[in-house]
TORVOBA-966363 format. One record per residue (C-alpha): residue number from 1; residue in three letters; chain; x, y, z. Coordinates in steps of 0.1 Angstrom, whole numbers. Each point is the difference from the previous one (the first is absolute). Layout:
<rs>
+-----+-----+---+-------+-------+-------+
:   k :   r : c :     u :     v :     w :
+-----+-----+---+-------+-------+-------+
: NUM : ALA : A :     X :     Y :     Z :
...
+-----+-----+---+-------+-------+-------+
</rs>
This chain:
<rs>
+-----+-----+---+-------+-------+-------+
:   k :   r : c :     u :     v :     w :
+-----+-----+---+-------+-------+-------+
:   1 : MET : A :   -45 :  -116 :     6 :
:   2 : TYR : A :   -38 :     0 :     1 :
:   3 : LEU : A :   -27 :   -26 :     3 :
:   4 : PHE : A :   -33 :    10 :   -16 :
:   5 : CYS : A :   -30 :   -17 :    15 :
:   6 : SER : A :   -33 :     4 :   -20 :
:   7 : THR : A :   -22 :   -15 :    27 :
:   8 : GLY : A :   -21 :    27 :    17 :
:   9 : ARG : A :     8 :     2 :    37 :
:  10 : SER : A :    -5 :    26 :    27 :
:  11 : TRP : A :    31 :    21 :     7 :
:  12 : THR : A :     6 :   -19 :    33 :
:  13 : ASP : A :    -5 :   -34 :   -16 :
:  14 : ALA : A :    23 :    10 :   -29 :
:  15 : ARG : A :    27 :    11 :    24 :
:  16 : SER : A :    -4 :   -32 :    20 :
:  17 : ASP : A :     4 :   -20 :   -33 :
:  18 : CYS : A :    32 :    19 :    -9 :
:  19 : GLN : A :    14 :    -5 :    35 :
:  20 : SER : A :    -9 :   -38 :     0 :
:  21 : TRP : A :    23 :    -2 :   -31 :
:  22 : GLY : A :    28 :    19 :    18 :
:  23 : ASP : A :    -7 :    33 :   -17 :
:  24 : ASP : A :   -22 :    31 :     5 :
:  25 : LEU : A :   -22 :    23 :   -20 :
:  26 : VAL : A :    20 :    21 :   -24 :
:  27 : SER : A :    16 :    34 :    10 :
:  28 : ILE : A :     4 :    23 :   -30 :
:  29 : GLY : A :    28 :    25 :     0 :
:  30 : GLY : A :    -4 :    20 :   -32 :
:  31 : ASP : A :   -15 :     6 :   -34 :
:  32 : ALA : A :    20 :   -28 :   -18 :
:  33 : GLU : A :   -11 :   -26 :    25 :
:  34 : ASN : A :   -36 :    12 :     1 :
:  35 : GLU : A :    -2 :    -1 :   -38 :
:  36 : LEU : A :    17 :   -35 :    -2 :
:  37 : ILE : A :   -27 :   -13 :    24 :
:  38 : ARG : A :   -29 :    18 :   -16 :
:  39 : MET : A :     9 :   -14 :   -35 :
:  40 : THR : A :    -5 :   -35 :    14 :
:  41 : LEU : A :   -34 :     6 :    15 :
:  42 : ALA : A :   -34 :    -9 :   -14 :
:  43 : ASP : A :   -20 :    14 :    30 :
:  44 : ASP : A :     4 :    25 :    28 :
:  45 : THR : A :    24 :   -17 :    24 :
:  46 : TRP : A :    11 :     1 :    36 :
:  47 : ILE : A :    34 :    14 :     9 :
:  48 : GLY : A :    15 :     1 :    35 :
:  49 : LEU : A :    -7 :    36 :     9 :
:  50 : ASN : A :   -26 :     6 :    27 :
:  51 : ASP : A :    -9 :    23 :    28 :
:  52 : GLN : A :   -17 :   -25 :    23 :
:  53 : MET : A :    20 :    10 :    31 :
:  54 : THR : A :    -4 :    38 :    -3 :
:  55 : GLU : A :   -25 :    16 :   -24 :
:  56 : GLY : A :    18 :    20 :   -26 :
:  57 : ALA : A :    35 :   -13 :     9 :
:  58 : CYS : A :     7 :   -26 :   -27 :
:  59 : VAL : A :    27 :   -26 :     5 :
:  60 : TRP : A :    14 :   -28 :   -20 :
:  61 : PRO : A :     0 :   -36 :    15 :
:  62 : ASP : A :    38 :     2 :     2 :
:  63 : ARG : A :    -2 :    34 :    17 :
:  64 : SER : A :    20 :    17 :   -28 :
:  65 : PRO : A :    -8 :    37 :    -4 :
:  66 : LEU : A :   -27 :    13 :   -23 :
:  67 : GLY : A :    21 :    20 :   -24 :
:  68 : TYR : A :   -21 :    -6 :   -31 :
:  69 : ASP : A :   -37 :     4 :    -1 :
:  70 : PRO : A :   -20 :     2 :   -33 :
:  71 : TRP : A :   -34 :     5 :    16 :
:  72 : ARG : A :   -30 :     4 :   -22 :
:  73 : HIS : A :   -14 :    27 :    23 :
:  74 : PRO : A :    21 :    28 :    14 :
:  75 : ASP : A :   -16 :    -4 :    34 :
:  76 : ALA : A :     8 :   -37 :     3 :
:  77 : PRO : A :     1 :   -20 :    20 :
:  78 : ARG : A :   -35 :    12 :     9 :
:  79 : GLY : A :   -14 :    -5 :    34 :
:  80 : THR : A :   -36 :    -3 :   -10 :
:  81 : PRO : A :   -12 :   -26 :     4 :
:  82 : ASP : A :    26 :   -11 :    25 :
:  83 : THR : A :    -1 :   -35 :   -14 :
:  84 : ARG : A :    21 :    10 :   -30 :
:  85 : ASP : A :    32 :   -12 :    16 :
:  86 : CYS : A :    16 :   -21 :   -28 :
:  87 : VAL : A :    15 :    10 :   -33 :
:  88 : GLU : A :    -6 :   -14 :   -35 :
:  89 : ILE : A :    18 :     9 :   -32 :
:  90 : ASP : A :   -23 :     8 :   -29 :
:  91 : ALA : A :     7 :   -24 :   -29 :
:  92 : ALA : A :    -7 :    26 :   -27 :
:  93 : SER : A :    18 :    30 :    14 :
:  94 : GLY : A :    24 :   -11 :    27 :
:  95 : ASP : A :   -16 :    25 :    24 :
:  96 : TRP : A :    -5 :   -11 :    36 :
:  97 : LEU : A :   -33 :     0 :    18 :
:  98 : ASP : A :    -9 :    -6 :    36 :
:  99 : VAL : A :   -28 :   -24 :     3 :
: 100 : ASP : A :   -18 :   -23 :    25 :
: 101 : CYS : A :    24 :   -28 :    11 :
: 102 : PRO : A :   -26 :   -28 :    -1 :
: 103 : ALA : A :    -6 :     5 :   -38 :
: 104 : ALA : A :    12 :   -29 :   -21 :
: 105 : ARG : A :    29 :     9 :   -23 :
: 106 : PRO : A :    29 :   -18 :   -17 :
: 107 : PHE : A :    33 :     8 :    17 :
: 108 : VAL : A :    37 :     2 :    -5 :
: 109 : CYS : A :    26 :   -15 :    23 :
: 110 : GLU : A :    36 :    12 :     1 :
: 111 : VAL : A :    22 :   -31 :    -1 :
: 112 : ASP : A :    36 :    -1 :    12 :
: 113 : PRO : A :    19 :   -22 :   -24 :
: 114 : ALA : A :    16 :   -31 :    16 :
: 115 : PRO : A :    37 :     3 :     6 :
+-----+-----+---+-------+-------+-------+
</rs>
């Protein structure tokens, strides 16, 4: 399940919000999931992917492997400028872009349903 938050937050604040609710930013595993999320968006939106620890080595918050990556640019994630450490999904195309983490964006949390 997903929780779509339209309030613009930095990537770090968005992740903190998700975690405060017992969740985390979304990890996307394939075309169908990417398209499902994209269809719900009105604006470019934070997802959980980032390379804050090691430039160019993207990871999901849950540490699941990056097996799917619809980057807009073939050389993404780009290291210049090196502040582009967080990933957004483009609301129009579903492409992923690495951008500056302090930018304010809506965000998607991945919610574990209650047992």
